[in-house]
Structures are given as structure tokens and as C-alpha cells.
N, C-alpha and C positions, 0 to 999 in steps of 0.2 A: 929703666925700670927701677934701678937701685936708688937713684935720686928721688924718684917718686915715693919709694917706700920710706925713705928717711924723712921726707917731708910729712908723712902721715904721723910720725912719732913725735912731732913737735908739740909743745905744750898747748899751743893755741888751738889745735884741732881735737885735743882730748875732750874738752867739755862738750863738744857736739855729740860725743858718743857715750854720754852718761847712760847708765842702765835704765833710768826711768823712761828714756825714749822708747824702749822696747815694749813698754806697756801700752803704747798708743795703737791706734787701728792699723797704722802703716807698719807696725813692728812685727807682723806675723811672718816676715821674711827670715828671722834669726834661725829658724830650723835649717835653712839652706846654708847659713854661715857656719853653724856648728859642724855640719857634715864635712867641711874642708879641713877639720883638725884630726881626721883619722880616728875619731872616737865615736863610732855609730851607736855604741851601747849607751851613750849619754843623750840621745836625742830627746827622750822623754823629759830628762831633767833640764835640758838646756832651755826649755820654754820659760821656766821661772828665772829669768835673768836678773832680777833685782838683787839676789844674794851673791852674785858673782861680780868680779871686777875684771874688766877687759883691758888688756894692754896690747896695743898694736905697735910693735917695734920692728926694726929692720930684720931681726932674726925670725920673725913670724913668717910662716909660709902662706899667709893670707894673701890672695891675689888682689889686685887693684879693684876688681869689680865688687869687692866687699862694700864699696860705697853705695851699693843697691839698698843699703839700710835706710837711706833717706826715703821720704814718702814716694810711693811708686807713681809712675806716669799715669795721669788721669784718663788715658785713652780707654782702658777697660770700663771705667765709670761711664764714659760717654757712650760706649757701645751698649752698656746695660740700659741707659736711659732711652736710647733709640729703640732697642728691642721692646721696652715697655711701651713706648709711644706707638710702635707698630701694633702691638697687641691691643692697646686702647683704641687705635683707629679701626682695627678689625671688629672689636666689640661695638664700636659706634656704628659701623656699617651694618652689622647684624641688627642692631636695635632700630636703625633708620629703615632698613628693609622691612622689618616687622611692622613698623608704624605705617609705611606705605601700603603694605598688604592689608592692614586693618582699615585704612582709609578707603582703599578700593572696594573691600567687602562691604563697608558702610554705604558707599555710593551705589553699588549694585542693589543692596537692600532697599535704599530709598527709591531707586529707579522702579523697582517692581511694586513697591508699596504705593507710590504716587500713581502708577498706571492702574492699579487695582481700584483705587479711590476714584480716579477719573472715570473709568468705565461704569462703575456702580452708580455714582451720582449723576453722570450724564444720562445713563439709561433711565433712571428714575424721573428726571426732568423731561426727557423726550417722550416718555410714555403719556404724559399729561399735557405737555406744552409742545404742540406739533409745528414748531417753526424752526427748522434746523439752520436756516440762514441767519436768523436773529441770534440763536444760541452760539453759532460760530463767531459772529461779530462780537458778542459779549466776551467770549473766550479770548479773542485777540485784543479786546479793549483792556481786560484785566492784565494780560501780558504786557501791553504797552505801558500801563501804570507801573508795573513791577520794574521794567527796564528803565523807565524814566527815574524812578527812585534810586536804582542802582547807580545810574550815572550821576545823579544829583549829589548823592552822599559819598561818591567815590568808592562804592563797594566794588565797582568794576570800571576800568578806565574808559572814559568816553572817547570813541574813535573819531578820527578826522576822515570824513568820507568825501570824495570828489564827486562831481556831477557824472563823470563817466562811470564811476563805480555804481552809483545809484541806478543808472540806466541799465547796467548789466544785471543788477539784482532784481529788477522788475519782473522778468520772466520767472525767476525763482519764487517770488512772492505770489504770482498768479497760480502756479501749480501747487504751492503750499496751501493756498486758500481752497483750491479744488479738492486736494487730498483730505483736508480736515472736514470740509463741507460734505463730501460723499460718505465719509466715515460716520458722521452724525446722522445723515439720512438713512444709512443702513442700520445703525443702532436703534433708530426710531421704528424700524419695520420688522427686524428679526431679533433673535436672542443674541446677547453679547458673545456667547461661545461660538455661535455660527458665523457672526461677522469676523471674528478673529481666525476661525478656520479658513474662511475664504481669503483673508488677508495673508494667510500662509503662502499664497500664490505669488507673493512679491518677487521671489527669485526668478520665476518664470518670465515676468515682465522685464526684470532687470537684464536678463540674458538677451531677450528679443530686442529691446531698445538699444542695448550696447552694441549688438551686432549691426543694427540698422543705421545708427547715427555716429557711432564711434569706430566701427570696423573691427570690434573686438570679437573674434569668432570663439565660441566656447569649445572646450576640450570634450572628448568623449565621456570623461568622468563627470563633467558638469551636466551634460545632456542626460546621462544615465541617472543622475540624482534628481532631475526634474520629473521623471516618470512617476515615482511614488508620490511626489507632491500633487501632481495633477490627478492621479488615480485616487488618492486619499480624499481630496476635496470633492471629487465627483461622488464617491461612495458616501461621504458625510452629507452631501446635499440631497441625495436621493432619499435618505432616511431622516432628514431634519424635520422635526414637528412644526417649527415656526417658519418653514420655508415659504418665501414668496419672491416673485421675480424682481420687483422694485428693490427689495433689500439685497438680493443677490447681485444685481447689476450695479447697485450703488457701491457695494464693497469691491467689486471688480474694477470699477472706475477709480476708486480710491487707490487701489494698487497701481493702476496706470499712471495716475497723477503723482504719487509719491516717487515712483521709480523714474518718471520723467524729470522730477526735480533733481534726483541724483545724477542723471545723465547731463542735464543742463549745467549742473555745478561743475562737472568735469569739462564740458565743452566751452562754457562761457567764462568761467572764473579762472582758467589757467593763466598764470602770469599777470593777471589783472588785479587780483585780490590777494596778493601775497601778504599785504599788510593787515588783512582782516583774518583773525582767528575764527574758529567755528562758533564760539559763543557770541562774539560780536556780530558775525554774519546772521546767526539765528535771531539776535535781538533786532537787527535792522529789518529782517524779513517780517518779524512779528508786527512792528510798527507800521510797516508798509502794507501788510495784509489788512490791518484794521482800517487804515485810511482808504484802501480800495474797496473793502467789503461793506463798510457801514452805509454808504449811500445805496448800494445794491440791496441790502437788507430792508431799508426803509421803502425803496421803490417796489420791491417784490412782495414783501409781507406786511408792510406798513409798520407803524410804531406800536408794537405789541408788548414789549417788555416794560409795562407800567402797572402799578398797583390797581389803577382804575379798570384796565382791560382784564386783568387776571381775576379781579373780584367779580366782574360781570360774567366771566366764563365759569364762575363757581370754583375757582382754584384757591388753594391755601397760599396766600401771597408770601408769607414768611418762609414757608417750606420751599417754594419754588425759587425764590430769590437766594436763600441761603445755600441751597444745594447747587444752584447754577454757579454761584460764586466759588463754592468749594470745588466744583468740577473744573472751573476755569483756572483756579490756582493750581490744582493737581495737574492739569494739562500743561501749563507753562513749566511747572516744577519738574515733571518727569522728562520733558524734552531738554530742559536746561541741564539736568543731571546726566542725561544721555550724552550730550556733547562734552561734558566734563570727563566722563568715562572714556570717550573716544580719544581725548587728548592724552590719556594715560596708557591705553592698550592699543594693540593692533586692530585693524578693521576685521580680521578673522575672529579674534576674541570677542569683539563687540557684536559680530553677527551671531556667534554662538550664544552670547548673553541675551540677545534679542529673541532667539528661538526659545530659550528657557523662560524668558519673560512672557512670551505668548502662551506657553503651557500653564504658567502660574495664573495668568489672567483668565484663561478658559476654565480651569479647575475652580478658581475662587468664585467666578460668576455663576457656574453651575450650582455650587453649594449655596451661595447667597440667594439667588433667585429661584432655587429649587427647580431648575430647568429639567424637563424630562429628556433623558438621553438613552437611546436604545444601544444594544450591544454592537450592532453594525455601525451605528453612528460614531460610537466611541472608537471602534476599530479604524474607520475612515479618518477620523481626526488624528489618531495616533500615527497612522501611516504617513499622512501629510506632514506632520511635525517631524517625524523621523527623516523624511526626505529633506526637510529644511535643514536639519542638523547635518545630514550627509553633505548637502550642498555647501554648507559653511566650511566643511573640512576639505572637500576636494577642490574648492576654489583656489587653494594654495598650490595645487599641482600645476606646474607650468609645462607647456608642450616642449618637447625636445627640439632644439634648433637643428635644422637640416644641415648636413655637411656640404660645404661648397664643392 
């Protein structure tokens, strides 16, 4: 240690300890150095080091660690940068989460809005143009054009579909056609609000079909939630002013078809369609539905969607065509957005959103068409929708596994 102290007093090392060095950012350490001279009362004055001359000789009691006066190790700086980066990452995650929440809220709003427009325009057309098969074919045709444009301009990646996949999709397309066709038939016969009240029975058909074909037995909670659904629909049907049997059974058949599509999706598409996402699958079903339904519409109802026929029937051609196209655009848009939402949220959340959507459609259609609704009818509809909401919640409750 002696030799080390004498080497510090050599002339060559004194210039590196010039007082001006202590004015730099790294020189905040001199307070600690001055404390080693047993003069604590000078701490405040030792900060202004330019007026003092420092001599480090062998007689000084300054320990060797006084060389800490050199710029400090940059590790604290690195730690500070990392902490700042972590805070920035946290802020970035918060902002990203906020953006995703806003996007999801916008999608839900569009889902409800497109559904409202579809039901209003569709009802207006079906009241004067009594050809539900033709209207359904037009809706699938517009959807086919939209899908083709999306694939052509790379707005959505065009899928590579095998022949085996197409064969598996055919049953889904058939029940998709029936579901939309029966819904249009019901809308042409009864009020929009009543059609959607009956369609609140979808969970009932879902439970029955899943038990029959998938072996998924419902829990007691699920069965209990079905009681207010069935009771509410019965109560609303008894007091419905626009009630008629064709409209009622068409809506019930729509429920059966739509839930059959869901069951077939689980039964036929498992492991076969892993490369197809929901939006792609819906796009293929739309195209296939148009190809299958167009010949049937011509055979059953003839070529009716022409200006010549509509003029001969005394219809306003422009209004019928424009509203039919708007209904078709809204039909494809709300289903497309529905699948986009399903990719972002859980099936339970989507089911709750669908229940809210039905409430919004019923209320908006009653207001727009000024549908007469009695107190008991409103009560029945409310009970049915409450049952649907309850079903969407208890669906998450899993039965307890039996101990071996």
C-alpha cells in the first residue's frame, strides 16, 4: 500500500486530478472524498472545488479508493434506461389495450347496426315482393360478389381449398340456405319483433341437437335456463297481434336449421378444416349457397327479380331494387363482422352479445314499424330474452367430474 501511495504523488498523475474535473457530471462524488479528511464542517464548502488545490502525497490519509473520482461505472445508467424502457412498454401495452377495446366496441356497434338495417330493409321488400327464395338468392349473390372482390384485391387472403374440404362444407351450405330462407319466409308473414322473439328459442334447439348427435348432455343449470326461454316465447306468441302459423313455424324451422349448422360444424369440420378460419369458411359457404340456391329459385318462383316483372306487378322498381341490395349488403356485412368478433372474444361473450343484439333489433323494429305490443307480449319477450342471457352465462358451468 505504501508503494501505491507514493505512485499517486508522482507528477504524471497530478494533471488528471485538476480541480476542473470536479465540475463535470461525474464529479458529484467529491463530497465523499472530503469526508475522509475528518473535517465534516467543510462539507458544504468542499463542493466548490475550483478554489482549492489538492495534493495527494504519501502523508495523506486518503485511501486508494479515492480513485473513485473517475467517471462512475455506467451500470446505474443502464439500469435507469431499462427502467424507463419497462415503463414505456407498460404505457405501450395500456395504449394497445385501449385501442383493442375501442376496436371491439366499434365492431359490436357495426354488428348491431347492420343487423337493424338488414331486418328493416328486408321486411320492407318482403311486404311487397312475396318471393323469399328469390330474395335469399339475391342476398347470397351480393355476398358472393363481395367475397370475390375481397379475394381479387387481396383484402383477405384467398384460401386454397381441397376437394375433400368442399365436400365437407356442402352440408353446412345446405343448412345455411335453409336457415336464411326460413327467416325470410317468417319476416314476410309476421312482425320483425315476433320473428326474433321466436328465434330466441335457438338455445333450446342447440341443447337438443347437441345431446342427440354429439352426446353432450346439458347440466341442470342449462336445462333450468331453457324454461324461461320456452315460457316467454309461448307467452309472447299467445298475445302477438301479427301471429300466424306459417310465420311461427318458419321461424322455428330457421332455429332448427341454424343450430344444425353449428352441430355439423363441430361434427364434420373437426381436424379437417384446421386451415380454414371462420371468415374464410363463411365466405366459401356464401358462394356455395348462391350456386346451390339460384337454380332452385328460378325453378320454384321463376325469374321474378326483373324490372319488367316488377313494373307489371305495380311495384316501384327503384325502391325494391335499392332496398333489396341494401338488405343484402347488410346481411353479408353483419355476418362478416360477427365472425370477426368471434375471433377476438370467447364464445360465451359472443353469445351474450348476440342476446343483446336481439334485444336491440326487437326494440328498433317496434319503434320503426310502430308495431302494436301489449303488456303481456312485452313481458313474454322480456322473459324469453332473460332466459337467453341466463343460458349464455350458465353455459360456462362445467359438471363436476366424478371421483374414481
